[in-house]
DOMAR-211288 format. One record per residue (C-alpha): residue number from 1; residue in one letter; x, y, z. Coordinates in nm, 2 decimals. Example, Ala and Ser with C-alpha at 12.3 -4.5 7.8 and 13.67 -1.06 7.14 Angstrom:
2
{1,A,{1.23,-0.45,0.78}}
{2,S,{1.37,-0.11,0.71}}
# end
This chain:
476
{1,M,{4.48,-1.33,-9.02}}
{2,K,{4.71,-1.10,-8.84}}
{3,K,{4.41,-0.94,-8.67}}
{4,V,{4.24,-1.26,-8.60}}
{5,F,{4.59,-1.40,-8.43}}
{6,I,{4.61,-1.09,-8.22}}
{7,L,{4.26,-1.14,-8.10}}
{8,F,{4.35,-1.48,-8.01}}
{9,L,{4.67,-1.37,-7.83}}
{10,F,{4.52,-1.09,-7.61}}
{11,F,{4.16,-1.23,-7.53}}
{12,P,{4.30,-1.44,-7.22}}
{13,S,{4.58,-1.22,-7.12}}
{14,W,{4.35,-0.90,-7.09}}
{15,A,{4.03,-1.08,-6.95}}
{16,R,{4.15,-0.97,-6.58}}
{17,A,{4.16,-0.59,-6.67}}
{18,F,{3.85,-0.55,-6.87}}
{19,D,{3.48,-0.61,-6.85}}
{20,R,{3.40,-0.88,-7.06}}
{21,E,{3.17,-0.67,-7.28}}
{22,D,{3.43,-0.42,-7.33}}
{23,L,{3.69,-0.64,-7.38}}
{24,V,{3.49,-0.82,-7.68}}
{25,K,{3.39,-0.51,-7.85}}
{26,Y,{3.78,-0.39,-7.81}}
{27,G,{3.89,-0.71,-7.98}}
{28,L,{3.63,-0.69,-8.26}}
{29,K,{3.76,-0.38,-8.37}}
{30,L,{4.04,-0.60,-8.56}}
{31,L,{3.81,-0.79,-8.76}}
{32,P,{3.58,-0.71,-9.08}}
{33,A,{3.29,-0.49,-9.00}}
{34,R,{3.04,-0.78,-9.12}}
{35,Q,{3.21,-1.04,-8.86}}
{36,E,{3.24,-0.79,-8.61}}
{37,Q,{2.86,-0.71,-8.64}}
{38,A,{2.78,-1.08,-8.63}}
{39,I,{2.99,-1.13,-8.30}}
{40,I,{2.80,-0.84,-8.12}}
{41,E,{2.47,-1.00,-8.23}}
{42,Y,{2.59,-1.35,-8.10}}
{43,F,{2.69,-1.18,-7.75}}
{44,N,{2.39,-0.96,-7.73}}
{45,T,{2.18,-1.28,-7.77}}
{46,I,{2.36,-1.51,-7.54}}
{47,G,{2.44,-1.23,-7.29}}
{48,Y,{2.80,-1.10,-7.19}}
{49,Q,{2.77,-1.22,-6.83}}
{50,V,{2.60,-1.53,-6.63}}
{51,D,{2.28,-1.36,-6.46}}
{52,G,{2.05,-1.53,-6.22}}
{53,A,{1.76,-1.51,-6.47}}
{54,A,{1.81,-1.83,-6.69}}
{55,N,{1.86,-1.72,-7.06}}
{56,S,{1.71,-1.39,-7.01}}
{57,K,{1.90,-1.24,-7.28}}
{58,I,{1.78,-1.49,-7.52}}
{59,K,{1.43,-1.45,-7.42}}
{60,E,{1.46,-1.09,-7.43}}
{61,E,{1.57,-1.09,-7.79}}
{62,N,{1.32,-1.36,-7.87}}
{63,N,{1.05,-1.19,-7.76}}
{64,R,{1.17,-0.88,-7.96}}
{65,L,{1.16,-1.06,-8.26}}
{66,L,{0.79,-1.21,-8.19}}
{67,K,{0.68,-0.83,-8.18}}
{68,N,{0.66,-0.92,-8.55}}
{69,S,{0.30,-1.07,-8.61}}
{70,C,{0.38,-1.30,-8.91}}
{71,F,{0.67,-1.43,-8.74}}
{72,N,{0.51,-1.49,-8.41}}
{73,T,{0.21,-1.67,-8.62}}
{74,L,{0.48,-1.87,-8.82}}
{75,A,{0.66,-1.98,-8.48}}
{76,A,{0.32,-2.08,-8.35}}
{77,N,{0.25,-2.26,-8.69}}
{78,Y,{0.60,-2.45,-8.61}}
{79,Y,{0.54,-2.55,-8.28}}
{80,S,{0.17,-2.68,-8.34}}
{81,S,{0.27,-2.88,-8.62}}
{82,M,{0.54,-3.06,-8.45}}
{83,A,{0.32,-3.14,-8.17}}
{84,A,{0.05,-3.26,-8.41}}
{85,D,{0.27,-3.50,-8.59}}
{86,A,{0.43,-3.65,-8.29}}
{87,Y,{0.08,-3.72,-8.14}}
{88,A,{0.00,-3.93,-8.47}}
{89,Q,{0.29,-4.17,-8.35}}
{90,P,{0.19,-4.46,-8.10}}
{91,Q,{0.55,-4.47,-8.01}}
{92,Y,{0.57,-4.13,-7.90}}
{93,I,{0.23,-4.14,-7.69}}
{94,K,{0.34,-4.44,-7.51}}
{95,A,{0.67,-4.27,-7.41}}
{96,V,{0.51,-3.97,-7.28}}
{97,V,{0.24,-4.13,-7.10}}
{98,E,{0.51,-4.38,-6.93}}
{99,K,{0.75,-4.12,-6.89}}
{100,A,{1.00,-4.37,-7.07}}
{101,Q,{1.24,-4.16,-7.23}}
{102,N,{1.58,-4.17,-7.10}}
{103,F,{1.93,-4.04,-7.18}}
{104,G,{1.97,-4.29,-7.47}}
{105,T,{1.65,-4.18,-7.66}}
{106,T,{1.66,-4.05,-7.99}}
{107,I,{1.38,-3.90,-8.20}}
{108,K,{1.38,-4.22,-8.39}}
{109,D,{1.30,-4.43,-8.09}}
{110,L,{0.96,-4.21,-8.05}}
{111,G,{0.84,-4.27,-8.42}}
{112,L,{0.97,-3.96,-8.61}}
{113,E,{1.27,-3.94,-8.84}}
{114,P,{1.61,-3.79,-8.71}}
{115,G,{1.62,-3.43,-8.84}}
{116,Y,{1.25,-3.40,-8.83}}
{117,A,{1.25,-3.08,-8.63}}
{118,F,{1.49,-2.89,-8.87}}
{119,T,{1.30,-3.03,-9.16}}
{120,T,{0.97,-2.92,-9.05}}
{121,A,{1.13,-2.58,-8.98}}
{122,K,{1.26,-2.53,-9.33}}
{123,K,{0.92,-2.65,-9.49}}
{124,I,{0.72,-2.38,-9.29}}
{125,A,{1.02,-2.15,-9.37}}
{126,H,{0.99,-2.24,-9.75}}
{127,G,{1.35,-2.37,-9.76}}
{128,N,{1.53,-2.08,-9.58}}
{129,A,{1.75,-2.26,-9.36}}
{130,N,{1.82,-1.92,-9.16}}
{131,L,{1.46,-1.86,-9.09}}
{132,A,{1.44,-2.22,-9.01}}
{133,M,{1.68,-2.20,-8.77}}
{134,L,{1.53,-1.87,-8.60}}
{135,L,{1.20,-2.04,-8.55}}
{136,I,{1.40,-2.35,-8.38}}
{137,G,{1.57,-2.10,-8.16}}
{138,I,{1.25,-1.94,-8.03}}
{139,C,{1.17,-2.22,-7.80}}
{140,G,{1.44,-2.51,-7.82}}
{141,H,{1.74,-2.29,-7.67}}
{142,D,{1.58,-2.44,-7.35}}
{143,D,{1.33,-2.69,-7.23}}
{144,A,{1.21,-2.47,-6.94}}
{145,N,{1.22,-2.11,-6.87}}
{146,T,{1.09,-2.04,-7.23}}
{147,I,{0.82,-1.79,-7.14}}
{148,V,{0.78,-1.61,-7.47}}
{149,V,{0.44,-1.43,-7.60}}
{150,L,{0.32,-1.68,-7.87}}
{151,K,{-0.01,-1.63,-8.03}}
{152,K,{-0.23,-1.90,-8.18}}
{153,P,{-0.15,-2.08,-8.47}}
{154,D,{-0.29,-1.96,-8.83}}
{155,V,{-0.65,-2.10,-8.94}}
{156,L,{-0.51,-2.33,-9.17}}
{157,T,{-0.24,-2.46,-8.95}}
{158,L,{-0.53,-2.54,-8.69}}
{159,R,{-0.76,-2.71,-8.94}}
{160,A,{-0.45,-2.93,-9.07}}
{161,T,{-0.37,-3.01,-8.70}}
{162,E,{-0.76,-3.10,-8.62}}
{163,E,{-0.73,-3.34,-8.92}}
{164,K,{-0.43,-3.51,-8.81}}
{165,L,{-0.56,-3.53,-8.47}}
{166,K,{-0.90,-3.68,-8.58}}
{167,K,{-0.75,-3.93,-8.80}}
{168,T,{-0.55,-4.07,-8.50}}
{169,Q,{-0.82,-4.01,-8.20}}
{170,P,{-0.91,-4.37,-8.18}}
{171,M,{-0.55,-4.52,-8.16}}
{172,R,{-0.43,-4.22,-7.93}}
{173,T,{-0.75,-4.27,-7.68}}
{174,N,{-0.71,-4.64,-7.68}}
{175,L,{-0.33,-4.64,-7.62}}
{176,I,{-0.37,-4.35,-7.36}}
{177,K,{-0.61,-4.53,-7.19}}
{178,A,{-0.42,-4.87,-7.17}}
{179,T,{-0.09,-4.69,-7.08}}
{180,C,{-0.26,-4.53,-6.80}}
{181,L,{-0.44,-4.82,-6.65}}
{182,K,{-0.06,-4.96,-6.64}}
{183,T,{0.13,-4.70,-6.51}}
{184,Y,{-0.08,-4.43,-6.31}}
{185,I,{0.03,-4.56,-5.98}}
{186,G,{0.32,-4.42,-5.86}}
{187,H,{0.29,-4.11,-6.08}}
{188,Q,{0.09,-3.80,-5.98}}
{189,Y,{-0.22,-3.93,-6.10}}
{190,S,{-0.50,-4.02,-5.86}}
{191,S,{-0.64,-4.29,-6.11}}
{192,S,{-0.62,-4.41,-6.43}}
{193,A,{-0.89,-4.18,-6.54}}
{194,D,{-0.74,-3.86,-6.40}}
{195,C,{-0.44,-3.99,-6.59}}
{196,E,{-0.65,-4.00,-6.94}}
{197,R,{-0.79,-3.68,-6.87}}
{198,T,{-0.44,-3.50,-6.80}}
{199,Y,{-0.31,-3.64,-7.14}}
{200,A,{-0.63,-3.57,-7.33}}
{201,D,{-0.58,-3.19,-7.21}}
{202,F,{-0.23,-3.19,-7.27}}
{203,V,{-0.25,-3.29,-7.64}}
{204,K,{-0.51,-3.01,-7.69}}
{205,K,{-0.28,-2.75,-7.49}}
{206,E,{0.04,-2.89,-7.69}}
{207,T,{-0.11,-2.90,-8.06}}
{208,T,{-0.32,-2.55,-8.05}}
{209,L,{-0.08,-2.38,-7.80}}
{210,N,{-0.37,-2.28,-7.60}}
{211,S,{-0.21,-2.18,-7.29}}
{212,D,{-0.28,-1.87,-7.07}}
{213,D,{0.08,-1.78,-7.04}}
{214,G,{0.18,-1.80,-7.40}}
{215,S,{0.46,-2.03,-7.31}}
{216,C,{0.68,-2.24,-7.53}}
{217,P,{0.58,-2.63,-7.57}}
{218,H,{0.63,-2.89,-7.28}}
{219,I,{0.94,-3.08,-7.26}}
{220,A,{0.77,-3.35,-7.41}}
{221,N,{0.76,-3.16,-7.75}}
{222,P,{0.98,-3.35,-8.01}}
{223,I,{1.20,-3.08,-8.06}}
{224,Y,{1.36,-3.15,-7.74}}
{225,I,{1.47,-3.51,-7.83}}
{226,P,{1.82,-3.59,-7.91}}
{227,E,{1.86,-3.58,-8.32}}
{228,S,{1.55,-3.38,-8.35}}
{229,L,{1.81,-3.15,-8.59}}
{230,G,{1.98,-3.43,-8.76}}
{231,P,{2.10,-3.78,-8.73}}
{232,N,{2.47,-3.65,-8.64}}
{233,A,{2.35,-3.37,-8.41}}
{234,D,{2.44,-3.49,-8.10}}
{235,I,{2.74,-3.59,-7.88}}
{236,D,{2.91,-3.91,-7.93}}
{237,K,{2.81,-4.23,-7.73}}
{238,K,{3.12,-4.26,-7.56}}
{239,L,{3.07,-3.92,-7.38}}
{240,K,{2.72,-4.04,-7.32}}
{241,E,{2.84,-4.34,-7.15}}
{242,Q,{3.11,-4.19,-6.93}}
{243,I,{2.84,-3.91,-6.83}}
{244,V,{2.61,-4.22,-6.71}}
{245,K,{2.89,-4.39,-6.55}}
{246,I,{2.97,-4.08,-6.35}}
{247,Q,{2.64,-3.89,-6.29}}
{248,S,{2.39,-4.18,-6.27}}
{249,P,{2.58,-4.50,-6.17}}
{250,H,{2.26,-4.65,-5.98}}
{251,M,{1.97,-4.54,-6.21}}
{252,G,{2.17,-4.55,-6.53}}
{253,K,{2.02,-4.37,-6.85}}
{254,R,{1.70,-4.29,-6.69}}
{255,G,{1.86,-4.09,-6.42}}
{256,I,{2.01,-3.83,-6.67}}
{257,P,{1.80,-3.58,-6.85}}
{258,Y,{1.85,-3.50,-7.22}}
{259,K,{1.96,-3.14,-7.24}}
{260,Y,{1.92,-3.15,-7.59}}
{261,Y,{1.84,-2.81,-7.57}}
{262,H,{2.21,-2.70,-7.55}}
{263,V,{2.27,-2.82,-7.91}}
{264,L,{1.96,-2.67,-8.04}}
{265,G,{2.06,-2.33,-7.85}}
{266,S,{2.40,-2.36,-7.98}}
{267,A,{2.29,-2.42,-8.34}}
{268,Y,{2.06,-2.10,-8.33}}
{269,T,{2.32,-1.89,-8.17}}
{270,S,{2.61,-2.03,-8.41}}
{271,C,{2.37,-1.95,-8.71}}
{272,I,{2.42,-1.59,-8.63}}
{273,L,{2.80,-1.61,-8.67}}
{274,K,{2.77,-1.82,-9.00}}
{275,R,{2.54,-1.56,-9.15}}
{276,G,{2.80,-1.28,-9.06}}
{277,G,{3.06,-1.50,-9.23}}
{278,V,{3.26,-1.56,-8.93}}
{279,P,{3.53,-1.82,-8.99}}
{280,K,{3.43,-2.16,-8.81}}
{281,F,{3.77,-2.18,-8.64}}
{282,L,{3.70,-1.85,-8.47}}
{283,A,{3.33,-1.93,-8.41}}
{284,K,{3.44,-2.25,-8.24}}
{285,F,{3.69,-2.06,-8.04}}
{286,L,{3.41,-1.82,-7.91}}
{287,V,{3.16,-2.11,-7.85}}
{288,K,{3.39,-2.28,-7.63}}
{289,K,{3.50,-1.95,-7.43}}
{290,A,{3.13,-1.88,-7.40}}
{291,I,{3.03,-2.23,-7.27}}
{292,T,{3.33,-2.22,-7.03}}
{293,T,{3.22,-1.88,-6.91}}
{294,Y,{2.84,-2.01,-6.86}}
{295,R,{2.97,-2.30,-6.65}}
{296,N,{3.19,-2.10,-6.45}}
{297,G,{2.91,-1.86,-6.38}}
{298,R,{2.65,-2.13,-6.26}}
{299,L,{2.97,-2.25,-6.04}}
{300,C,{3.01,-1.89,-5.91}}
{301,Q,{2.65,-1.87,-5.85}}
{302,A,{2.66,-2.19,-5.64}}
{303,I,{2.95,-2.10,-5.43}}
{304,K,{2.76,-1.76,-5.32}}
{305,G,{2.44,-1.95,-5.28}}
{306,Q,{2.37,-2.28,-5.13}}
{307,F,{2.71,-2.46,-5.13}}
{308,N,{2.85,-2.21,-4.82}}
{309,L,{2.60,-2.37,-4.57}}
{310,D,{2.75,-2.69,-4.42}}
{311,P,{2.46,-2.96,-4.42}}
{312,S,{2.68,-3.15,-4.10}}
{313,R,{2.60,-2.83,-3.88}}
{314,Y,{2.25,-2.77,-4.00}}
{315,S,{1.92,-2.97,-4.02}}
{316,A,{1.75,-2.98,-4.35}}
{317,K,{1.48,-2.75,-4.20}}
{318,K,{1.74,-2.49,-4.09}}
{319,I,{1.92,-2.52,-4.44}}
{320,A,{1.60,-2.45,-4.61}}
{321,E,{1.53,-2.15,-4.37}}
{322,E,{1.88,-1.99,-4.42}}
{323,L,{1.86,-2.04,-4.81}}
{324,S,{1.49,-1.88,-4.80}}
{325,A,{1.63,-1.56,-4.61}}
{326,K,{1.92,-1.53,-4.85}}
{327,T,{1.71,-1.54,-5.17}}
{328,N,{1.36,-1.42,-5.03}}
{329,A,{1.22,-1.77,-5.15}}
{330,P,{0.98,-1.96,-4.95}}
{331,P,{1.16,-2.23,-4.74}}
{332,S,{0.95,-2.50,-4.93}}
{333,Q,{1.14,-2.43,-5.25}}
{334,Y,{1.47,-2.56,-5.07}}
{335,T,{1.34,-2.83,-4.84}}
{336,G,{1.30,-3.07,-5.15}}
{337,M,{1.69,-3.04,-5.18}}
{338,F,{1.73,-3.26,-4.89}}
{339,I,{1.41,-3.40,-4.79}}
{340,H,{1.14,-3.45,-5.04}}
{341,D,{0.81,-3.60,-4.87}}
{342,K,{0.70,-3.80,-4.60}}
{343,D,{0.68,-4.10,-4.83}}
{344,M,{1.05,-4.09,-4.91}}
{345,P,{1.23,-4.38,-4.80}}
{346,I,{1.51,-4.32,-4.53}}
{347,Q,{1.77,-4.44,-4.77}}
{348,M,{1.70,-4.17,-5.02}}
{349,I,{1.65,-3.90,-4.78}}
{350,Q,{1.98,-3.97,-4.64}}
{351,E,{2.12,-3.99,-5.00}}
{352,K,{2.02,-3.62,-5.05}}
{353,L,{2.18,-3.52,-4.74}}
{354,D,{2.52,-3.68,-4.83}}
{355,N,{2.49,-3.52,-5.17}}
{356,A,{2.46,-3.18,-5.00}}
{357,Q,{2.75,-3.27,-4.76}}
{358,A,{2.96,-3.37,-5.09}}
{359,R,{2.88,-3.05,-5.26}}
{360,Y,{2.99,-2.84,-4.96}}
{361,D,{3.31,-3.02,-4.90}}
{362,A,{3.40,-3.03,-5.29}}
{363,I,{3.34,-2.64,-5.31}}
{364,N,{3.57,-2.59,-4.98}}
{365,M,{3.82,-2.80,-5.13}}
{366,F,{3.83,-2.60,-5.46}}
{367,K,{3.80,-2.25,-5.25}}
{368,S,{4.13,-2.33,-5.07}}
{369,S,{4.31,-2.42,-5.40}}
{370,Y,{4.53,-2.18,-5.58}}
{371,S,{4.29,-2.19,-5.88}}
{372,Y,{4.01,-2.04,-5.69}}
{373,T,{4.27,-1.77,-5.52}}
{374,L,{4.33,-1.65,-5.86}}
{375,S,{3.99,-1.57,-5.93}}
{376,G,{3.95,-1.31,-5.66}}
{377,N,{3.58,-1.29,-5.62}}
{378,C,{3.48,-1.59,-5.82}}
{379,S,{3.47,-1.43,-6.15}}
{380,E,{3.32,-1.64,-6.44}}
{381,I,{3.59,-1.47,-6.65}}
{382,Q,{3.89,-1.50,-6.45}}
{383,L,{3.84,-1.83,-6.36}}
{384,F,{3.89,-1.93,-6.72}}
{385,D,{3.95,-2.30,-6.75}}
{386,S,{4.11,-2.35,-6.38}}
{387,A,{3.79,-2.47,-6.23}}
{388,R,{3.74,-2.74,-6.52}}
{389,T,{4.10,-2.84,-6.45}}
{390,Y,{4.11,-2.86,-6.07}}
{391,F,{3.80,-3.08,-6.10}}
{392,K,{3.92,-3.29,-6.35}}
{393,N,{4.27,-3.33,-6.16}}
{394,N,{4.10,-3.40,-5.81}}
{395,G,{3.79,-3.59,-5.95}}
{396,A,{3.90,-3.91,-5.85}}
{397,L,{3.99,-4.09,-5.54}}
{398,G,{4.32,-4.06,-5.44}}
{399,S,{4.43,-3.83,-5.72}}
{400,G,{4.50,-3.45,-5.70}}
{401,A,{4.55,-3.24,-5.40}}
{402,P,{4.49,-3.44,-5.04}}
{403,C,{4.14,-3.37,-4.88}}
{404,P,{4.14,-3.18,-4.56}}
{405,T,{4.25,-3.36,-4.24}}
{406,N,{3.88,-3.30,-4.10}}
{407,L,{3.72,-3.50,-4.37}}
{408,S,{3.67,-3.86,-4.31}}
{409,A,{3.76,-4.11,-4.60}}
{410,I,{3.39,-4.14,-4.71}}
{411,R,{3.35,-3.77,-4.70}}
{412,C,{3.66,-3.74,-4.91}}
{413,K,{3.55,-4.02,-5.15}}
{414,R,{3.21,-3.83,-5.20}}
{415,A,{3.34,-3.50,-5.24}}
{416,R,{3.58,-3.63,-5.51}}
{417,H,{3.29,-3.80,-5.71}}
{418,M,{3.08,-3.46,-5.67}}
{419,M,{3.39,-3.29,-5.85}}
{420,A,{3.39,-3.55,-6.12}}
{421,T,{3.03,-3.48,-6.20}}
{422,W,{3.12,-3.12,-6.23}}
{423,A,{3.41,-3.19,-6.46}}
{424,I,{3.18,-3.39,-6.72}}
{425,D,{2.94,-3.11,-6.69}}
{426,F,{3.20,-2.91,-6.86}}
{427,D,{3.29,-3.17,-7.11}}
{428,W,{2.91,-3.25,-7.16}}
{429,S,{2.79,-2.88,-7.23}}
{430,E,{3.13,-2.81,-7.47}}
{431,A,{3.04,-3.11,-7.68}}
{432,Q,{2.67,-3.02,-7.71}}
{433,H,{2.76,-2.65,-7.80}}
{434,L,{3.03,-2.78,-8.08}}
{435,A,{2.77,-3.04,-8.21}}
{436,G,{2.52,-2.75,-8.25}}
{437,L,{2.79,-2.52,-8.40}}
{438,D,{2.88,-2.77,-8.65}}
{439,F,{2.50,-2.83,-8.75}}
{440,A,{2.46,-2.47,-8.80}}
{441,Y,{2.78,-2.42,-9.00}}
{442,D,{2.67,-2.70,-9.23}}
{443,N,{2.30,-2.59,-9.30}}
{444,C,{2.29,-2.19,-9.23}}
{445,T,{2.41,-1.96,-9.52}}
{446,E,{2.59,-1.61,-9.50}}
{447,G,{2.40,-1.30,-9.53}}
{448,S,{2.07,-1.18,-9.36}}
{449,S,{2.03,-1.04,-9.03}}
{450,A,{1.77,-1.15,-8.78}}
{451,E,{1.55,-0.85,-8.93}}
{452,D,{1.57,-0.96,-9.28}}
{453,L,{1.46,-1.28,-9.17}}
{454,V,{1.17,-1.19,-8.97}}
{455,A,{1.07,-0.97,-9.24}}
{456,K,{0.99,-1.26,-9.49}}
{457,A,{0.77,-1.44,-9.24}}
{458,C,{0.46,-1.29,-9.39}}
{459,A,{0.57,-1.41,-9.74}}
{460,A,{0.63,-1.77,-9.57}}
{461,I,{0.27,-1.78,-9.43}}
{462,E,{0.13,-1.64,-9.76}}
{463,Q,{0.32,-1.95,-9.94}}
{464,K,{0.49,-1.70,-10.16}}
{465,D,{0.88,-1.71,-10.20}}
{466,P,{1.04,-1.58,-9.87}}
{467,S,{1.32,-1.46,-10.05}}
{468,Q,{1.10,-1.17,-10.18}}
{469,Q,{1.11,-0.86,-9.95}}
{470,T,{0.80,-0.80,-9.75}}
{471,S,{0.68,-0.55,-9.49}}
{472,G,{0.66,-0.68,-9.13}}
{473,K,{0.91,-0.47,-8.94}}
{474,I,{0.94,-0.52,-8.60}}
{475,T,{0.80,-0.27,-8.36}}
{476,Q,{1.04,-0.12,-8.11}}
# end
């Protein structure tokens, strides 16, 4: 306990003097060897710094594990089975075609039981919860930017999938036809027939993983739906209501994405800590620090990118061109931030411009604060909780530091509202990651490294006891 106390005491006070990776590794020398190794594996998986490529370290680690042929097939079997079961549910098909899911949706609303993703993973892993969590983490850590090299499912899984789809084909065809006829107008379909073809192809791709790029399932896969891990593996309703109130006052729940991948990703990486015997209170401390660093990193990237352009002094086209020059991306990628297309109502165009202005004003208020001055060049480590605290204290009209004199009352109000949305982002991300941690510590077990688990994949495919040691080493 004395060693752990020392780690807690010096972690924040030394952060300005050390590189994060050096700091973590220095502090770990104070812990038992097994815990030290687990925390190193945890940070090697999530990354020591926030980089420009989303979740690049997790993707790198997952693709390394997937070099094991048996584990790769087991992962493909898992995601194929998930999709096949989902497309046998009328509620699920209707919601996907209508794009009816919203922030309040749970997996039960779509015809599947809470915990379905974890239950299915455990079944495929023959009851090994740690291996099941590894399967979930391959694609569950994000609902985008999850390009991994997944092979096709094995013959038995494909055959079972075909049987499930065959039995429910008439229901699915009729439901897609009826739903497309009603909803295609206003979406990206040229006709209801085009809508039907799109979703017929979509179902086939999702259930067979028949993809040219070998990517993970679409965002519609049931793994990404809240409570797919379990009935209590999510943030509480009160926080959800606050998020909707602040971030989507006009559109309500339909204007907010799930972002359930934060819960899944945290459960996946927290399982690493549990496997290594890291006490839960220390794991909670590490996860909270990691998510604060992540949000600060995203903030610093934004400050150095789009937020230092003043929308009031440029046209939308000019801003897009400047951002393009900074990032070597085509201007069309950024035009949508301000003006989407010729059919967008003037009111929505103006709203985009107002939001861009609010972001710029809010960031400049923060950059003029003592909190930002302390961070030097906006290091996600050096910011600690100062950004979060600043946004909370200044995120309501009339509170905190006064707005600059050059801002009108309406611009000041919008800037404060923007800061309130960023403050709730910190709360949201932290709550999701702690929910994932709780699930991992309730379900994962101590012992076994990722390599040990992957080596048992062949036994799971062969329907043997996965606790038996098998061949199937990861090729480096």
